[in-house]
Short mmCIF file of the C-alpha atoms (twelve columns), coordinates in Angstrom:
data_MODEL
# 
_entry.id   MODEL 
# 
loop_
_atom_site.group_PDB 
_atom_site.id 
_atom_site.type_symbol 
_atom_site.label_atom_id 
_atom_site.label_alt_id 
_atom_site.label_comp_id 
_atom_site.label_asym_id 
_atom_site.label_seq_id 
_atom_site.Cartn_x 
_atom_site.Cartn_y 
_atom_site.Cartn_z 
_atom_site.pdbx_PDB_model_num 
ATOM 1   C CA . UNK A 1   -20.893 -6.336  -2.034  1 
ATOM 2   C CA . UNK A 2   -18.805 -6.166  1.154   1 
ATOM 3   C CA . UNK A 3   -17.615 -2.762  2.134   1 
ATOM 4   C CA . UNK A 4   -14.036 -1.806  3.393   1 
ATOM 5   C CA . UNK A 5   -15.442 -1.722  6.880   1 
ATOM 6   C CA . UNK A 6   -16.791 -5.256  6.494   1 
ATOM 7   C CA . UNK A 7   -13.673 -6.627  5.060   1 
ATOM 8   C CA . UNK A 8   -11.447 -4.959  7.732   1 
ATOM 9   C CA . UNK A 9   -13.737 -6.396  10.468  1 
ATOM 10  C CA . UNK A 10  -13.517 -9.894  8.912   1 
ATOM 11  C CA . UNK A 11  -9.605  -9.653  8.658   1 
ATOM 12  C CA . UNK A 12  -9.370  -8.589  12.347  1 
ATOM 13  C CA . UNK A 13  -11.834 -11.293 13.439  1 
ATOM 14  C CA . UNK A 14  -9.869  -14.014 11.691  1 
ATOM 15  C CA . UNK A 15  -6.486  -12.480 13.027  1 
ATOM 16  C CA . UNK A 16  -7.910  -12.756 16.633  1 
ATOM 17  C CA . UNK A 17  -8.491  -16.366 16.258  1 
ATOM 18  C CA . UNK A 18  -4.884  -17.136 15.833  1 
ATOM 19  C CA . UNK A 19  -3.202  -16.686 19.166  1 
ATOM 20  C CA . UNK A 20  0.214   -16.342 17.417  1 
ATOM 21  C CA . UNK A 21  -1.064  -13.481 15.178  1 
ATOM 22  C CA . UNK A 22  0.002   -10.145 16.594  1 
ATOM 23  C CA . UNK A 23  -0.422  -7.900  13.616  1 
ATOM 24  C CA . UNK A 24  -3.051  -7.513  10.875  1 
ATOM 25  C CA . UNK A 25  -2.297  -5.556  7.866   1 
ATOM 26  C CA . UNK A 26  -5.421  -4.420  6.036   1 
ATOM 27  C CA . UNK A 27  -4.665  -3.372  2.500   1 
ATOM 28  C CA . UNK A 28  -7.141  -1.597  0.117   1 
ATOM 29  C CA . UNK A 29  -6.296  0.334   -2.938  1 
ATOM 30  C CA . UNK A 30  -7.717  3.911   -2.763  1 
ATOM 31  C CA . UNK A 31  -8.743  4.544   -6.416  1 
ATOM 32  C CA . UNK A 32  -8.544  1.205   -8.054  1 
ATOM 33  C CA . UNK A 33  -12.106 1.231   -9.302  1 
ATOM 34  C CA . UNK A 34  -12.296 4.889   -10.057 1 
ATOM 35  C CA . UNK A 35  -12.476 5.769   -13.640 1 
ATOM 36  C CA . UNK A 36  -11.465 9.369   -13.083 1 
ATOM 37  C CA . UNK A 37  -8.404  11.150  -11.860 1 
ATOM 38  C CA . UNK A 38  -8.909  12.789  -8.431  1 
ATOM 39  C CA . UNK A 39  -7.071  15.987  -7.602  1 
ATOM 40  C CA . UNK A 40  -4.791  16.039  -4.588  1 
ATOM 41  C CA . UNK A 41  -7.396  17.345  -2.150  1 
ATOM 42  C CA . UNK A 42  -9.988  14.694  -3.238  1 
ATOM 43  C CA . UNK A 43  -7.445  11.917  -3.041  1 
ATOM 44  C CA . UNK A 44  -6.536  13.009  0.566   1 
ATOM 45  C CA . UNK A 45  -10.252 13.142  1.530   1 
ATOM 46  C CA . UNK A 46  -10.775 9.656   0.198   1 
ATOM 47  C CA . UNK A 47  -7.844  8.368   2.143   1 
ATOM 48  C CA . UNK A 48  -9.384  9.796   5.263   1 
ATOM 49  C CA . UNK A 49  -12.758 8.273   4.443   1 
ATOM 50  C CA . UNK A 50  -11.163 4.897   3.687   1 
ATOM 51  C CA . UNK A 51  -9.253  4.990   6.997   1 
ATOM 52  C CA . UNK A 52  -12.454 5.924   9.003   1 
ATOM 53  C CA . UNK A 53  -14.272 2.901   7.266   1 
ATOM 54  C CA . UNK A 54  -11.378 0.508   8.158   1 
ATOM 55  C CA . UNK A 55  -11.106 1.831   11.593  1 
ATOM 56  C CA . UNK A 56  -14.909 1.437   12.094  1 
ATOM 57  C CA . UNK A 57  -14.501 -2.266  10.986  1 
ATOM 58  C CA . UNK A 58  -11.744 -2.911  13.323  1 
ATOM 59  C CA . UNK A 59  -13.835 -1.309  16.023  1 
ATOM 60  C CA . UNK A 60  -16.697 -3.567  15.424  1 
ATOM 61  C CA . UNK A 61  -14.555 -6.545  16.532  1 
ATOM 62  C CA . UNK A 62  -14.402 -7.317  20.293  1 
ATOM 63  C CA . UNK A 63  -11.762 -9.364  21.973  1 
ATOM 64  C CA . UNK A 64  -9.022  -8.450  19.519  1 
ATOM 65  C CA . UNK A 65  -7.165  -5.938  21.590  1 
ATOM 66  C CA . UNK A 66  -3.871  -7.816  21.460  1 
ATOM 67  C CA . UNK A 67  -3.886  -7.756  17.605  1 
ATOM 68  C CA . UNK A 68  -2.116  -4.610  16.322  1 
ATOM 69  C CA . UNK A 69  -3.418  -3.169  13.214  1 
ATOM 70  C CA . UNK A 70  -1.870  -1.281  10.177  1 
ATOM 71  C CA . UNK A 71  -3.849  0.323   7.304   1 
ATOM 72  C CA . UNK A 72  -2.203  0.036   3.927   1 
ATOM 73  C CA . UNK A 73  -4.226  2.184   1.364   1 
ATOM 74  C CA . UNK A 74  -2.018  2.777   -1.604  1 
ATOM 75  C CA . UNK A 75  -2.885  5.794   -3.829  1 
ATOM 76  C CA . UNK A 76  -4.115  4.820   -6.465  1 
ATOM 77  C CA . UNK A 77  -3.064  1.239   -6.324  1 
ATOM 78  C CA . UNK A 78  -0.104  -0.925  -5.038  1 
ATOM 79  C CA . UNK A 79  1.577   -0.329  -8.446  1 
ATOM 80  C CA . UNK A 80  2.032   3.337   -7.518  1 
ATOM 81  C CA . UNK A 81  4.074   2.237   -4.399  1 
ATOM 82  C CA . UNK A 82  6.133   -0.146  -6.592  1 
ATOM 83  C CA . UNK A 83  6.890   2.837   -8.710  1 
ATOM 84  C CA . UNK A 84  8.014   4.927   -5.861  1 
ATOM 85  C CA . UNK A 85  11.739  4.049   -5.783  1 
ATOM 86  C CA . UNK A 86  13.328  4.282   -9.173  1 
ATOM 87  C CA . UNK A 87  16.524  2.616   -8.093  1 
ATOM 88  C CA . UNK A 88  14.569  -0.484  -6.902  1 
ATOM 89  C CA . UNK A 89  12.748  -0.738  -10.290 1 
ATOM 90  C CA . UNK A 90  16.122  -0.460  -12.149 1 
ATOM 91  C CA . UNK A 91  17.620  -3.256  -9.945  1 
ATOM 92  C CA . UNK A 92  14.648  -5.535  -10.712 1 
ATOM 93  C CA . UNK A 93  14.215  -4.485  -14.441 1 
ATOM 94  C CA . UNK A 94  17.727  -4.804  -15.484 1 
ATOM 95  C CA . UNK A 95  18.395  -3.796  -19.112 1 
ATOM 96  C CA . UNK A 96  14.756  -4.545  -20.285 1 
ATOM 97  C CA . UNK A 97  13.174  -1.755  -18.434 1 
ATOM 98  C CA . UNK A 98  12.244  1.792   -19.576 1 
ATOM 99  C CA . UNK A 99  13.179  4.002   -16.698 1 
ATOM 100 C CA . UNK A 100 12.058  7.180   -18.334 1 
ATOM 101 C CA . UNK A 101 8.327   6.354   -17.683 1 
ATOM 102 C CA . UNK A 102 8.932   6.141   -13.919 1 
ATOM 103 C CA . UNK A 103 6.996   9.181   -12.516 1 
ATOM 104 C CA . UNK A 104 8.424   11.455  -9.899  1 
ATOM 105 C CA . UNK A 105 4.847   11.439  -8.150  1 
ATOM 106 C CA . UNK A 106 3.521   8.007   -8.630  1 
ATOM 107 C CA . UNK A 107 0.416   8.865   -6.651  1 
ATOM 108 C CA . UNK A 108 -0.636  11.429  -9.319  1 
ATOM 109 C CA . UNK A 109 -0.263  8.861   -12.331 1 
ATOM 110 C CA . UNK A 110 -3.331  7.969   -13.939 1 
ATOM 111 C CA . UNK A 111 -4.677  6.896   -17.369 1 
ATOM 112 C CA . UNK A 112 -6.736  4.303   -19.086 1 
ATOM 113 C CA . UNK A 113 -5.701  0.922   -17.978 1 
ATOM 114 C CA . UNK A 114 -6.714  -0.606  -21.344 1 
ATOM 115 C CA . UNK A 115 -4.220  1.739   -23.143 1 
ATOM 116 C CA . UNK A 116 -0.871  0.202   -22.479 1 
ATOM 117 C CA . UNK A 117 0.905   3.349   -23.569 1 
ATOM 118 C CA . UNK A 118 -1.168  5.492   -20.946 1 
ATOM 119 C CA . UNK A 119 0.268   6.740   -17.465 1 
ATOM 120 C CA . UNK A 120 -2.005  4.270   -15.591 1 
ATOM 121 C CA . UNK A 121 0.238   2.877   -12.767 1 
ATOM 122 C CA . UNK A 122 -0.285  -0.589  -13.975 1 
ATOM 123 C CA . UNK A 123 0.926   0.386   -17.498 1 
ATOM 124 C CA . UNK A 124 3.830   2.513   -16.315 1 
ATOM 125 C CA . UNK A 125 5.007   -0.415  -14.142 1 
ATOM 126 C CA . UNK A 126 4.767   -2.879  -16.959 1 
ATOM 127 C CA . UNK A 127 6.815   -0.554  -19.209 1 
ATOM 128 C CA . UNK A 128 9.406   0.242   -16.578 1 
ATOM 129 C CA . UNK A 129 9.995   -3.330  -15.902 1 
ATOM 130 C CA . UNK A 130 9.894   -4.401  -19.553 1 
ATOM 131 C CA . UNK A 131 7.425   -7.157  -18.515 1 
ATOM 132 C CA . UNK A 132 4.225   -7.950  -16.646 1 
ATOM 133 C CA . UNK A 133 4.999   -7.837  -12.803 1 
ATOM 134 C CA . UNK A 134 4.442   -11.077 -10.992 1 
ATOM 135 C CA . UNK A 135 3.894   -11.391 -7.190  1 
ATOM 136 C CA . UNK A 136 7.619   -12.263 -7.009  1 
ATOM 137 C CA . UNK A 137 8.593   -9.294  -8.838  1 
ATOM 138 C CA . UNK A 138 6.451   -6.970  -6.463  1 
ATOM 139 C CA . UNK A 139 8.280   -8.747  -3.485  1 
ATOM 140 C CA . UNK A 140 11.643  -8.051  -5.054  1 
ATOM 141 C CA . UNK A 141 10.900  -4.384  -5.724  1 
ATOM 142 C CA . UNK A 142 9.673   -4.085  -2.040  1 
ATOM 143 C CA . UNK A 143 12.846  -5.625  -0.793  1 
ATOM 144 C CA . UNK A 144 14.970  -3.218  -2.730  1 
ATOM 145 C CA . UNK A 145 12.920  -0.118  -1.934  1 
ATOM 146 C CA . UNK A 146 14.023  2.491   0.559   1 
ATOM 147 C CA . UNK A 147 11.167  3.379   2.740   1 
ATOM 148 C CA . UNK A 148 12.429  6.918   3.293   1 
ATOM 149 C CA . UNK A 149 12.343  7.322   -0.524  1 
ATOM 150 C CA . UNK A 150 8.782   5.906   -0.744  1 
ATOM 151 C CA . UNK A 151 7.742   8.298   2.138   1 
ATOM 152 C CA . UNK A 152 8.746   11.208  -0.253  1 
ATOM 153 C CA . UNK A 153 7.545   10.005  -3.499  1 
ATOM 154 C CA . UNK A 154 4.114   8.783   -2.063  1 
ATOM 155 C CA . UNK A 155 3.529   11.250  0.644   1 
ATOM 156 C CA . UNK A 156 -0.159  10.805  0.865   1 
ATOM 157 C CA . UNK A 157 -0.509  7.132   1.035   1 
ATOM 158 C CA . UNK A 158 2.860   5.433   1.906   1 
ATOM 159 C CA . UNK A 159 3.883   7.903   4.597   1 
ATOM 160 C CA . UNK A 160 0.915   7.173   6.960   1 
ATOM 161 C CA . UNK A 161 1.293   3.526   6.253   1 
ATOM 162 C CA . UNK A 162 5.110   3.770   7.262   1 
ATOM 163 C CA . UNK A 163 4.272   5.635   10.409  1 
ATOM 164 C CA . UNK A 164 1.614   2.998   11.411  1 
ATOM 165 C CA . UNK A 165 4.112   0.288   10.681  1 
ATOM 166 C CA . UNK A 166 6.828   1.913   12.706  1 
ATOM 167 C CA . UNK A 167 4.454   2.421   15.705  1 
ATOM 168 C CA . UNK A 168 3.395   -1.218  15.560  1 
ATOM 169 C CA . UNK A 169 7.072   -2.217  15.344  1 
ATOM 170 C CA . UNK A 170 7.818   -0.118  18.440  1 
ATOM 171 C CA . UNK A 171 5.149   -1.782  20.446  1 
ATOM 172 C CA . UNK A 172 6.305   -5.232  19.438  1 
ATOM 173 C CA . UNK A 173 9.868   -4.341  20.528  1 
ATOM 174 C CA . UNK A 174 8.514   -3.206  23.849  1 
ATOM 175 C CA . UNK A 175 6.531   -6.345  24.357  1 
ATOM 176 C CA . UNK A 176 9.605   -8.458  23.474  1 
ATOM 177 C CA . UNK A 177 11.648  -6.643  26.098  1 
ATOM 178 C CA . UNK A 178 8.877   -7.063  28.738  1 
ATOM 179 C CA . UNK A 179 8.638   -10.891 28.068  1 
ATOM 180 C CA . UNK A 180 12.425  -11.296 28.638  1 
# 
């Protein structure tokens, strides 16, 4: 099975082949496969490990200096980020949702995925929306979400992603100015 390092290297290697590609966002859920709930210290340690693996993969690719990189490592999974802005979920769910299940700290939500009434992020999001989320629903939640709210509700995983994204955006803005 390919490691995070291998997959990050492959993503960057593919991105460098496209001369128009300026940014690669490598996404990997932190605890998706974990059957146990990690405490905050363990979660932060796992994020650091995962970031190091991804950076090692990026570092294994030569000739890709022009491709900027962002690590997206949602804790526990992307559903936690989707749960991070209650008003965005309300806007997408409409009257069919159950807003009382939206956790204040989505990164800490955990439970059995097979138990639809559990606090597993996938189960919480499904209940909050009143339906199974589709890719389009995730996109709509993302469009409605406030990044500063997500920084607060998902401090261990979204905040570092946001900082990397802002840094890349600033580099791209500088390049645009220099090209003019």
